[in-house]
C-alpha positions in Angstrom: -19.4 25.6 -4.3 -19.9 23.3 -7.2 -20.5 20.4 -4.8 -22.9 22.3 -2.7 -24.9 23.9 -5.5 -24.6 22.4 -9.0 -24.0 18.8 -8.0 -27.1 18.5 -5.8 -29.3 19.9 -8.6 -27.8 17.2 -11.0 -28.6 14.5 -8.4 -32.2 15.6 -8.2 -32.6 15.9 -12.0 -31.2 12.4 -12.4 -33.4 11.1 -9.6 -30.5 9.4 -7.9 -31.2 7.1 -4.9 -27.8 7.5 -3.3 -24.7 9.7 -3.6 -21.4 8.5 -2.3 -18.8 11.2 -1.6 -15.4 9.6 -1.1 -13.7 12.7 0.4 -14.5 14.7 3.5 -13.7 18.0 1.8 -16.7 17.5 -0.6 -19.5 16.2 1.7 -22.9 17.5 0.8 -25.0 19.8 2.9 -28.1 19.7 0.7 -30.1 16.4 0.7 -30.9 15.7 -3.0 -31.1 12.0 -2.1 -29.5 9.6 0.5 -25.9 10.5 1.2 -23.0 8.1 2.0 -19.6 9.5 2.8 -16.1 8.0 3.2 -14.0 9.6 5.8 -10.4 8.3 5.7 -9.0 10.1 8.7 -9.3 13.1 11.0 -5.6 14.0 10.7 -6.1 17.7 11.5 -6.9 16.7 15.1 -3.7 14.7 15.4 -0.8 16.3 13.5 -0.1 20.0 14.2 0.8 21.8 11.0 -0.2 19.0 8.7 -2.0 21.4 6.3 -2.3 25.1 5.9 -4.5 26.9 8.4 -7.5 27.2 6.1 -7.6 23.5 5.4 -7.0 22.7 9.1 -10.0 24.9 10.0 -12.2 23.3 7.4 -11.2 19.8 8.6 -11.8 20.6 12.2 -14.9 22.8 12.1 -16.8 22.7 8.8 -16.5 18.9 8.2 -17.9 18.3 11.6 -21.1 20.0 10.6 -21.2 18.3 7.2 -20.6 14.8 8.8 -23.8 15.1 10.8 -25.8 15.6 7.6 -24.8 12.3 6.1 -27.1 9.2 6.3 -24.2 6.8 6.5 -20.4 7.3 7.0 -17.9 4.7 5.9 -14.8 4.8 8.1 -11.8 3.0 6.6 -10.5 1.8 10.0 -11.7 1.3 13.6 -9.3 4.2 14.5 -11.1 6.6 12.2 -14.5 5.4 13.5 -13.4 6.2 17.1 -12.2 9.6 16.0 -15.6 10.3 14.4 -17.3 9.5 17.7 -14.8 11.5 19.8 -14.2 14.6 17.7 -17.4 14.9 15.7 -19.9 13.2 18.0 -21.4 11.1 15.2 -23.4 8.2 16.6 -22.3 4.6 16.0 -25.5 3.8 14.2 -24.3 6.0 11.3 -20.7 4.9 11.2 -19.5 1.6 9.7 -15.9 0.3 9.4 -15.1 -0.9 5.9 -11.5 -1.6 5.4 -9.8 -0.7 2.1 -8.4 -3.4 -0.1 -5.4 -3.8 -2.4 -5.1 -5.3 -5.8 -3.6 -8.8 -5.1 -3.1 -9.4 -8.8 -0.5 -6.6 -8.7 0.8 -6.8 -5.2 2.2 -10.3 -4.7 5.7 -11.9 -4.1 6.6 -12.1 -7.8 10.2 -12.5 -8.9 12.4 -10.7 -6.4 15.6 -11.2 -8.4 14.1 -9.6 -11.5 12.8 -6.8 -9.3 16.3 -6.1 -7.9 17.7 -5.9 -11.4 15.0 -3.4 -12.3 15.6 -1.2 -9.2 19.3 -1.2 -9.9 18.9 -0.3 -13.6 16.2 2.3 -13.1 17.2 4.1 -9.9 20.7 2.9 -9.3 19.6 1.0 -6.2 22.5 -1.3 -6.6 22.8 -2.2 -2.9 20.3 -3.3 -0.2 17.9 -0.5 0.5 15.3 0.6 3.0 12.3 1.9 1.2 9.7 4.6 2.1 6.9 5.3 -0.3 4.9 8.4 0.5 4.5 11.9 -0.7 7.3 14.1 0.6 5.2 15.8 3.4 6.6 17.4 6.5 6.0 17.0 9.3 3.2 14.5 8.9 5.0 11.7 7.1 8.1 12.0 9.4 10.8 11.8 6.8 13.2 14.0 8.7 13.3 11.7 11.7 13.7 8.7 9.4 16.7 10.4 7.7 18.2 11.2 11.1 17.7 7.5 12.2 19.2 6.2 9.0 22.3 8.4 9.6 22.6 7.0 13.1 22.2 3.5 11.8 24.9 4.0 9.2 27.3 5.5 11.7 26.9 2.7 14.3 26.8 -0.3 11.9 29.0 0.7 9.0 26.3 -0.8 6.7 26.4 0.0 3.0 22.6 0.1 2.8 20.7 2.8 1.0 17.6 4.8 1.9 15.2 5.1 -1.0 12.4 7.8 -0.7 9.7 7.4 -3.4 7.1 10.1 -3.8 6.5 13.6 -5.1 7.2 16.8 -3.3 4.3 18.1 -1.2 3.7 20.4 1.8 7.0 20.9 3.6 9.2 18.9 1.2 12.0 21.5 1.4 12.6 20.4 5.0 13.1 16.8 3.9 15.5 17.7 1.1 17.5 19.9 3.5 17.7 17.1 6.1 19.0 14.7 3.5 21.5 17.3 2.2 22.9 17.8 5.7 23.2 14.1 6.5 26.7 12.7 6.7 25.4 9.9 4.6 23.6 12.1 2.0 25.2 10.0 -0.8 23.3 7.0 0.3 19.9 8.7 0.4 18.1 8.5 -3.0 15.0 10.5 -3.9 13.1 8.5 -6.5 10.3 11.0 -7.3 6.9 9.8 -8.3 6.7 6.1 -8.7 4.3 4.8 -11.3 1.8 2.1 -10.5 3.4 -0.3 -13.0 6.8 -0.5 -11.2 5.7 0.0 -7.6 5.3 -3.8 -6.8 8.9 -4.4 -8.0 10.2 -1.6 -5.9 8.7 -3.3 -2.8 9.9 -6.8 -3.9 13.5 -5.6 -4.3 13.7 -3.7 -0.9 15.6 -5.1 2.1 12.7 -3.7 4.2 9.9 -1.2 3.9 9.7 1.7 6.4 6.6 3.6 7.3 7.3 6.0 10.3 4.3 8.2 9.6 3.0 10.3 12.5 -0.6 9.5 11.7 -2.6 7.5 9.2 -6.3 6.8 8.8 -5.5 3.5 7.0 -2.1 3.2 5.4 -1.9 1.4 2.0 1.9 1.1 1.6 2.7 -1.3 4.5 0.0 -3.7 3.3 1.2 -3.5 -0.3 4.7 -4.2 0.9 3.6 -7.2 2.9 1.8 -8.6 -0.1 5.0 -8.3 -2.1 6.9 -10.3 0.6 8.8 -7.3 1.9 9.4 -7.0 5.7 7.8 -3.9 7.2 8.9 -1.4 9.9 5.9 0.6 10.9 4.8 3.4 13.1 2.3 2.7 15.9 0.2 5.8 15.3 -3.4 6.1 14.1 -4.7 3.0 12.3 -1.3 1.5 11.6 -1.1 -0.9 14.5 -4.6 -2.1 13.6 -3.7 -2.6 9.9 -0.3 -4.2 10.3 -1.2 -6.4 13.3 1.6 -8.5 14.5 3.2 -8.6 11.1 5.5 -5.6 11.4 8.4 -4.3 13.5 6.6 -1.5 15.4 8.3 1.7 16.3 7.4 4.9 18.2 7.7 7.4 15.3 9.0 10.3 17.4 12.0 8.2 18.7 14.9 8.6 16.3 16.9 6.2 18.4 14.1 3.6 18.3 13.8 3.9 14.5 17.6 3.6 14.2 17.6 0.5 16.4 14.9 -1.1 14.3 16.8 -0.4 11.1 19.8 -2.2 12.6 17.7 -5.2 13.7 16.3 -5.6 10.2 19.7 -5.1 8.6 21.4 -7.7 10.7 18.8 -10.3 11.4 17.7 -12.4 8.4 15.5 -14.5 10.6 13.6 -11.4 11.7 13.1 -10.4 8.1 11.8 -13.8 7.2 9.4 -13.9 10.2 7.9 -10.6 9.2 7.5 -11.8 5.6 5.8 -15.0 6.8 3.4 -13.0 9.0 2.9 -10.2 6.5 1.6 -12.3 3.6 -1.6 -13.6 5.4 -2.1 -10.2 7.0 -2.2 -8.5 3.6 -4.9 -11.0 2.5 -7.3 -9.4 5.1 -7.6 -6.4 2.8 -9.6 -7.1 -0.4 -11.6 -4.9 -2.7 -14.3 -7.4 -3.3 -15.1 -7.5 0.4 -14.9 -3.7 0.5 -17.4 -3.5 -2.4 -19.9 -5.9 -0.8 -19.9 -3.9 2.5 -20.2 -0.6 0.7 -23.2 -1.8 -1.3 -24.9 -2.8 2.0 -24.3 0.8 3.2 -26.0 2.2 0.1 -29.1 0.1 0.8 -29.1 1.1 4.4 -28.8 4.8 3.5 -31.6 4.6 0.9 -33.9 3.0 3.4 -33.2 5.5 6.1 -33.8 8.3 3.6 -37.1 6.8 2.5 -36.0 6.3 -1.1 -36.4 2.5 -0.8 
C-alpha cells in the first residue's frame, strides 16, 4: 500500500523523472513519472510450491498487470526476458536484458591455501568439501536431492569429502535438515548458517568444487562468484543457469539424483576436469561486471523518460 499510495505522491512532489523499482513485488500502478522495473525471474510459473499460496497468486496474476504499466523492464537474463514475453505478454520493445555483475575486487582467485586454513578453523572443514551457498529453501533450491546424491557418492566411492551448506533457514528448511539427519553420512554434512560477505570469497576458494543444483534461477550469482574465485562448478541446467555458466560448468539435470551423484564422483576423482572448469570459469565470470550493468541501466532510464514525455 505504501508503494502504491505514499511513494507515488513523494515522486510527484520531488518532480522525479524516473523511478526504478528493483523488485517485482513493488511495481507501481500509478504513473508519477517514468517507471523502470527490474524483474529477476518468474519462478512462480516454474516451481510448484516455491512460495506460500498468496505470494504465488501475486506473482502469477497481480504482477502481470503491474508489468504492463511499466515504461521499461530490465530482465537480468535472456531466460527471464523470454518468460516475460510468454507468461506476461510484454512486448520486446519494453524489455531489455541487462546482466547482473559481481564485484571482481572481492571475487578473484586469491590465496587458496590461506582460504583452506580459514575454512578449517572457522567451520571445521578440515577435509575436501563440496560447497552449496543458498538460502535453505525447499523444494526450489533442491537441497534434498543434493543430499541424497552426496550420500550415494559417498557410498560408491568411499570418499572422505564433506558437503558444506551455507545459508540461513527459509521456506521448507525443515525438510532439508531432516534429509541430512536421515543420511547415512550425516556426520559429513555441515550446515554453516549465514555466511557473511567478508568470508564468502575464501569459502569458494577453499572448496573442492561448488554445487548449484537449483530447480530454477532467473540469474544465479553464486556459480559466477565461485568461478571468479577459481572454484570448479557443478550446475543445474534450469532457468537462466545454462546461459550464465556457459561451457564453464559441469551441467546436471537437477531432478536426477543419480546424475548429480555421478557428477560429484567425476569432480572428486578427476583433477584434470576440475582444472579445465577453473580455466573456463575465470573468463566466463568476467562477462558479468557492474560497470557494464550500470551503463546499460542508465540507457534504459533515458529511454523510459523519453517514452513518458519527461525528456
